Steps between C-alpha positions, in 0.01 A plus 500: 500500500780669311577600142849431369662650192765300312724634226679221315271206579600335170858464624658221700470651848185699424328180389585325828379803691170497313449133591558574869259794506230306317512244779521756781164574665620847607476616138169541319632677190828493307558766237755411233669767291695360207554500125351151461249279677603234753241272342331414831128531561416567863235721664773671704694619195455831320738554208605835357696445181691773325813714491686474832702808409185707544367373832353842573228416248374242753489736799128445566546123499834491682338481842538237769670416827840378379718521192734215407743606229665199333607684186846424364694401192852379419796611291448212255129565460533880485848592370403862429599689816248781457214252465636296791491811720143579394397157628710445812505860618210677333217258572570445874548874550170580327323228699632637829394855418157379392463294817589804708250724321228238552579467872625141479728456800673170412743468210720194451744485209760251377846646441827304496794417720777748426267788416688826547410837352871588481621173348720505192303197376202625299250236612585531870484878468153496343369273775652730761346807338165323491524426873569864579213618279258261670611611847460864397127435451483478881250216517475410867551126455761451226701180465771449239600138447855438379515136385808325373478294179139385465461129423214327320416429139412787269298477182768674296839333463796684651810285440743714697267516797442122484874428509549736793215333688666160459822641646306657785348165594850388595596830661184500714632194685794689648349845553463577870530793738528832313484313168148369569341799331658397168323164489250442220148589611178357361209714376261325739719613790497862385122491450443358849716770653304768314169371634633480855642852483171638372320364803757558773740765622871473430791718610682633195414578140780327303494122546792288369464150362584305817245702698239432228563128554440534873187713464344254253514228764262702720211477253 
């Protein structure tokens, strides 16, 4: 029976992941680290609520078999670039270092398609820098998921994202071959892939969107 750690369980993908783990008999305990409660009562769940920018304060509790990092924000939600970096770069990096120090050998994190530490685009660059920081923790089983646009309904309204998603519904119909990785991907698909990766071996540490789709079908 395993203990899973989730960062970002209140988000779209993190919420789907939590549902899967609650119904997975391989897991007896799920530790949630977040600013706010998921509002679910279940004997498997342990919640640790507080400042995610100071994860080191939870070192004694940050112990388990696997870490699932679903932390992420958007330009519209977090326009301040310094604060954006603290979330999308700082929290995953701190989580990876904490996992390493606590001898957790599985770390799975959500990044983004197009992540590149040398990109001229700020948001792609931050994701790329985060990936490098996580890999530098040298956790033996590290998987970085690089999804395309994530579908699904969010609680907060993001008009620009909604319009783009409608356009992508049409574009998805003609995307094939090397363009497959740009298709919209659903949070349930990402969550399924994360669970499969945690319980199986996979060749490679950076996993693009089309490969995430294929892995999810194995669960």
